[in-house]
C-alpha positions as CSV (number, residue, x, y, z in Angstrom):
1,X,81.6,77.8,118.4
2,X,83.4,75.3,117.3
3,X,85.1,73.4,119.7
4,X,88.7,73.5,118.3
5,X,88.2,77.5,117.2
6,X,87.3,77.8,120.8
7,X,90.5,75.7,122.1
8,X,92.7,77.8,119.6
9,X,90.6,81.4,121.4
10,X,91.8,79.6,124.7
11,X,95.5,78.7,123.6
12,X,96.5,81.1,121.5
13,X,94.1,83.8,121.3
14,X,96.3,86.6,122.2
15,X,99.0,86.0,120.0
16,X,96.8,84.7,117.0
17,X,94.2,86.6,114.8
18,X,92.4,86.4,111.6
19,X,93.4,88.9,108.3
20,X,89.7,90.6,108.8
21,X,89.7,94.2,109.1
22,X,87.0,96.6,109.9
23,X,87.2,100.3,108.6
24,X,89.6,101.7,110.9
25,X,91.1,98.4,111.5
26,X,89.8,96.6,114.1
27,X,88.0,93.4,114.1
28,X,86.5,93.0,117.2
29,X,83.2,94.2,116.2
30,X,83.8,91.5,113.4
31,X,84.2,88.5,115.5
32,X,81.1,88.9,117.5
33,X,79.1,88.5,114.2
34,X,77.2,85.1,114.2
35,X,78.7,84.7,110.9
36,X,82.3,85.2,111.9
37,X,83.0,81.4,111.3
38,X,81.8,81.3,108.0
39,X,84.9,84.2,107.2
40,X,87.5,82.7,108.6
41,X,89.8,80.5,106.4
42,X,92.3,78.3,108.9
43,X,94.1,76.4,106.3
44,X,96.2,79.7,105.3
45,X,98.5,81.1,107.4
46,X,100.6,84.4,107.8
47,X,103.6,83.7,110.0
48,X,105.0,86.5,111.7
49,X,108.7,85.8,113.1
50,X,107.9,87.4,117.0
51,X,105.6,89.8,118.8
52,X,107.4,93.2,119.6
53,X,105.7,93.1,122.8
54,X,103.9,90.6,125.2
55,X,100.6,90.2,124.2
56,X,99.5,88.1,126.9
57,X,98.0,91.5,128.5
58,X,95.6,92.1,125.0
59,X,92.3,90.8,124.3
60,X,91.2,87.3,122.3
61,X,92.1,87.9,117.9
62,X,93.7,91.3,118.9
63,X,97.4,90.7,117.1
64,X,97.7,92.8,113.4
65,X,94.2,94.9,114.3
66,X,93.8,98.8,116.1
67,X,92.5,97.3,118.9
68,X,96.1,96.8,120.3
69,X,95.8,98.6,123.4
70,X,99.8,99.6,123.8
71,X,99.8,101.2,121.2
72,X,96.4,103.7,121.4
73,X,98.4,107.0,121.6
74,X,98.9,105.7,117.7
75,X,96.6,106.0,115.2
76,X,95.4,102.7,112.8
77,X,97.2,105.3,109.7
78,X,101.0,105.0,111.4
79,X,100.5,101.1,111.7
80,X,102.9,99.5,109.8
81,X,100.6,95.8,109.4
82,X,98.3,98.5,108.2
83,X,99.7,98.0,104.8
84,X,98.9,94.5,104.9
85,X,96.3,94.6,105.9
86,X,94.7,97.0,102.9
87,X,96.3,95.1,100.5
88,X,94.5,91.9,101.9
89,X,91.0,93.7,101.6
90,X,91.4,94.2,97.5
91,X,89.4,92.3,96.0
92,X,92.1,90.5,93.7
93,X,92.8,89.0,96.7
94,X,89.8,88.0,97.8
95,X,90.9,83.9,98.0
96,X,93.2,85.1,100.9
97,X,90.9,87.4,103.6
98,X,90.1,85.6,106.7
99,X,93.8,83.3,106.9
100,X,94.8,82.7,110.1
101,X,97.7,85.2,111.3
102,X,100.5,84.3,113.9
103,X,103.9,84.1,115.1
104,X,106.5,81.4,115.3
105,X,108.4,83.0,118.8
106,X,105.4,83.7,121.3
107,X,106.8,84.0,124.2
108,X,109.9,86.0,123.4
109,X,109.6,89.9,122.3
110,X,111.5,92.3,120.6
111,X,110.4,95.0,117.8
112,X,113.8,93.6,116.4
113,X,113.9,90.7,114.3
114,X,117.4,91.0,113.9
115,X,117.9,91.0,118.3
116,X,115.5,88.1,118.5
117,X,117.4,85.9,116.1
118,X,120.2,87.0,117.9
119,X,118.7,85.3,121.5
120,X,118.0,82.4,119.2
121,X,121.6,81.9,118.5
122,X,122.5,82.3,121.5
123,X,119.6,79.8,123.1
124,X,118.5,77.0,120.7
125,X,115.2,76.4,123.6
126,X,113.6,79.4,122.7
127,X,112.7,78.3,118.8
128,X,112.4,74.7,120.4
129,X,109.4,76.0,122.5
130,X,107.8,77.9,120.4
131,X,108.4,75.2,117.3
132,X,106.2,73.1,119.5
133,X,104.2,75.3,120.5
134,X,103.5,76.2,116.6
135,X,102.7,72.7,115.5
136,X,100.3,72.4,118.5
137,X,98.4,75.6,117.2
138,X,98.6,74.3,113.7
139,X,97.1,70.9,115.0
140,X,94.1,72.7,115.7
141,X,94.0,74.9,112.9
142,X,93.8,71.3,111.1
143,X,90.7,70.2,113.3
144,X,89.1,73.4,112.6
145,X,89.7,73.4,108.6
146,X,89.5,69.8,108.2
147,X,92.6,69.7,106.6
148,X,96.0,68.5,106.6
149,X,97.7,70.8,104.4
150,X,97.9,74.3,104.9
151,X,99.3,77.2,102.3
152,X,101.5,79.1,104.9
153,X,103.1,82.7,104.0
154,X,105.6,84.0,105.4
155,X,106.0,87.6,106.2
156,X,109.6,88.7,106.0
157,X,112.9,87.0,106.0
158,X,113.4,85.7,109.0
159,X,109.7,84.4,109.7
160,X,110.6,82.3,106.6
161,X,114.0,80.9,107.6
162,X,112.3,79.7,110.9
163,X,109.4,78.6,109.7
164,X,111.2,76.5,106.8
165,X,112.5,74.2,109.7
166,X,108.5,73.1,110.9
167,X,106.9,73.1,107.8
168,X,108.3,72.0,104.2
169,X,105.5,72.4,102.1
170,X,103.5,75.0,100.4
171,X,105.2,77.4,102.7
172,X,105.9,81.0,100.9
173,X,107.4,84.2,101.5
174,X,106.1,88.0,101.2
175,X,107.7,91.4,101.5
176,X,107.8,92.7,105.4
177,X,105.4,95.2,106.0
178,X,107.4,96.7,108.6
179,X,110.2,97.9,105.7
180,X,110.0,101.8,104.7
181,X,107.8,103.6,102.0
182,X,104.2,103.1,102.3
183,X,103.5,102.9,98.3
184,X,106.4,100.7,97.0
185,X,105.8,98.4,100.4
186,X,102.4,97.6,99.6
187,X,103.2,97.4,95.8
188,X,106.1,94.6,96.6
189,X,103.5,92.8,98.6
190,X,101.0,92.7,96.0
191,X,103.3,91.2,93.4
192,X,104.3,88.8,96.1
193,X,101.3,87.6,97.1
194,X,100.2,87.2,93.0
195,X,102.3,85.0,92.8
196,X,101.6,83.0,95.3
197,X,98.3,83.0,94.0
198,X,99.3,82.1,91.0
199,X,101.4,78.6,92.3
200,X,98.8,77.5,94.1
201,X,95.6,77.5,91.2
C-alpha cells in the first residue's frame, strides 16, 4: 500500500471512506481486493458536515457504508446515504466513482447538523481544531493523488458554508441525501452532479 494512503488510513480511516459500494452498500470486500488503489480517486472529495456519532469504534473506511456497527439493526435499504450511493454508481457519474468521503467535524457528533452549527457558534475552537485536521487530511490526499488541486463536492448547505472557509477553489454543493423523498432526492442529486461535471470538464 502507498505509504501516504497507509498514513491516511491510520489517521483518518475511522472517519473517511471512498465512494465505492458493493451490492448491499458494503466496502469491506472491495478494500481487500488487490486492485483497490486503482479504484480510488483521492483528488475528488465528497465533504459532509459532521459525523452522527463517534466513528472511532468502527473499522477503517466504513463511514457512508452499510458496515457501520451502530446501524446493524437497520438494513441498507433504509440508510439515507444509500440515495447518494445509488446515484454515484450510475454510469453517468463514472468520473466520480472512487472519490474520497469525509466530514469536516470529526470529533464532535450529532445527527442534527443544525444543533452542531449552534455548538460551533458558541465554541469557535471546535471548527478551528477540525479545520487543522482537514488541512492535514487534504495534504495526505494531495500526496496520494500527486495533485495540488481538488474537486470538492459538499453534501448540503452546512458543509458548503464551512468548507468555503478552508478551501477556496473548485468547491461545489449538492442536495443533501438525508432530505426526505427517495426519488426526489436522487433526482436533485443527479441534477447537481450533472452541473458540476459540466463545469469541471
